[in-house]
N, C-alpha and C positions, 0 to 999 in steps of 0.2 A: 429431331425430336419426333415422336408418334404422338397423335394425338385418338383418345376412342371416346366414343358416345356410347354410354349404357342406358336401356330404355326400362330396363326390368328390376327395378331396386336398387339400393345402394351399394356399391361393388367393394370388396375389404381395401383395394387400393385407397379409394377416397375415404372411406372410413380410418385406414391408419394415418394418411394426412391430416385429415381434421383433428383425430385425437392427439397428433404431435403438437399441430400447430395452435388450435383450440382450446384444448383440454391442459395439454402439457406445460405449453408454454405460456398461456395467455388467462390461463386458471377458470373458463367456463366451464358451468356444471352441468348446464343443459344444451348438450351441444347436437344430439340427435332427436329427429321427432316424427312424428307419421308423416311429414311431406316428403320425406328421403323415401319411403314405399313408392311413391308416384311420379317423384320428380325424374326427369332426365339429369343423370350426373356425367360428366366430362372429365377425362383426367389425361393429363400431358405426361408422357413418359420421357425420359433422358435418352441419349444415344444408346444407354446399356439397357433401356428398357427398364429403369427404377421408375416407379411412379414419384414425381416431383411437383405435380400442383392439381388442383381440382375445383370444381365448383358446380353448382346444381342448378337446374331451371325447371321452373313451373309456371302455368298459368291460374293468374288470381282473377278470379270475374267480377270480384268486386272493384278492383281497380282498376279492369279491361285492359290489362298488362300482362305481358310475362315479367316473372321477378327471376333474377340472378342473385343467388346467395352462397354464401358458405364457401368465396372464394379463397382457397388456403394455398400457399406457395412454401414447401418446405425449407427451412433454414439452409443455407450454403447456394440457394438457387434464386435468391431474393436479389433486386439490382439488377437484373439481367434479361430483364424486359418481359421474362415468362406470363407476369400476368396480365399484361397487354395482350399478349398472344393468346391467352385462355378467354379473354374477356372478348377479343375479336371473333373467336369460334363460337362461343355463346351467341355472340348478336347474329351470325352468319346462321345459325340454328335456328334463332325466332324468327329471321326473314322468311326461312325456308318452310317455316309452317304458317306463313303471313301472318306473321306478328308485326304490327307497327311500331311498338315501343317496348323498351326495358326498363325496368325499375330495379334499384338495388335497395337495402338499408346499409349504410356505410357505416365503420368505424369511423368518427370525425378525426382520428389523425392519419386516417389515409384518403382524406376525400381530396385532397389534390391531386394525387393518382387518379380518381376516378374523373374530376374536372378534366384534366387534360385528355382524358379518353372520351371527352364529349357529354358528360352526365352533370345535370344542373340540380343543386339541393332545393328540396319543399319542404313544407312543413316544419315543425319543431324538433329540436333534438330531444332524443327519448337514452331513457338510461336501460341499457341491457347486462345485467348481472354486474352492475357497477363501471360499465363502460359507455359511453356517449355515442351515439349513433344517430343518422339522419338519413333522410329518406334522399334518393337522387334518381333522377329518369332522364332518358335519352331517347327522342323519337329516332328509328330507323327507317323509316321509308319517307322519303318528300314526297309530297303530294304534287299532281301534276298541274 
């Protein structure tokens, strides 16, 4: 596996993965937004250098947290712990930016995955294009 971090806009590999997973498989219509232009994007490649997973990270001043979003793993690579590898990489990046915590808006159907990774739900379930989501957060730096 090879991981690349992109800081200059949405790379085509991340866009392809998100189109396959969120648009084609799950039917989301509003997948891309202005955040993509300023977010950091992480892409994980398999040993043959095919892009297989992605996520984005951005700082949310209002929440005083970094947000991890649009985490997607292409079909055929799921259930291989790649999502966890990608999430840990995103968390390491945030800690490297002196971030204290990470938050994400998870599809409710995958809440257990994020719980196993140390995230705790908060707030109310909200609808995003007919799919229930919940905010979750995780402290990344323990206080001395």
